C-alpha angles and dihedrals in degrees: 000000000000138000108250103205147351131052093338096039112163094014108149118215125197113222117210110242090230094067111113092222143115106208118217108257119255090242093053092044093051091049092048093050091047087058094045097049087067093050108039141037100232094205091057105047139091114220132200115197111196123195086013097183106170093003091241096141093045091052090052090053093046093048088055092054105264104162100203127038130163118195121196127192133148097217117094094211092053093049092048091049094048092047092051095045093046090050093047092049094039091237121165095239122140112197128208123192098211145116105274094228093051090048091052093046092052100038127087105174116116122232132202091213131021118190120191126184105175122181108285090234092058107122116260089240089062092051088052091046089053093051093045092048093052093052095040091051090046092229093157119086119228107298089009123158130222114200120191119191111206145150117285091243092069118084127193098177091121093056123097120245095033110144103173147327129230119195124207113176107302091343128088130191111209114196120207131184142156088250090068093059 
């Protein structure tokens, strides 16, 4: 895995084999951040990274100058890896070892961007629960964006707040916002 752009562009990171994660491909990450650079000012946003896994997305945000990132994952090995990597690279990432749904239910801070990359085998009802919870709890700041990475076989077209979908191989990024409602 490598960091695509920013202050740590090209930095290669070795992922321990024991991590229960499926990192976003470099191609998909690069495409996502090309979209985002036209929508947000990285040095002015607060980011929440759910189901963080390897921390790959959080590192991309940090490398681009995002000053506040919270990463949430339930797996101890993932949390330990993200904490160590963030410390080594001096990235502003605060890590929580917690069930994502419990974190969302107990948290009140607003974020400009929430990125979520749940396991692809998570039931569609749980994806819908995640999206609903974020909007019901009003965890997005004004003009905030929720991005869900998921398998191409899932479809959220019937859900409120869906702005657009971008497909990259078997992966899809679905973008949600209050503006779409």
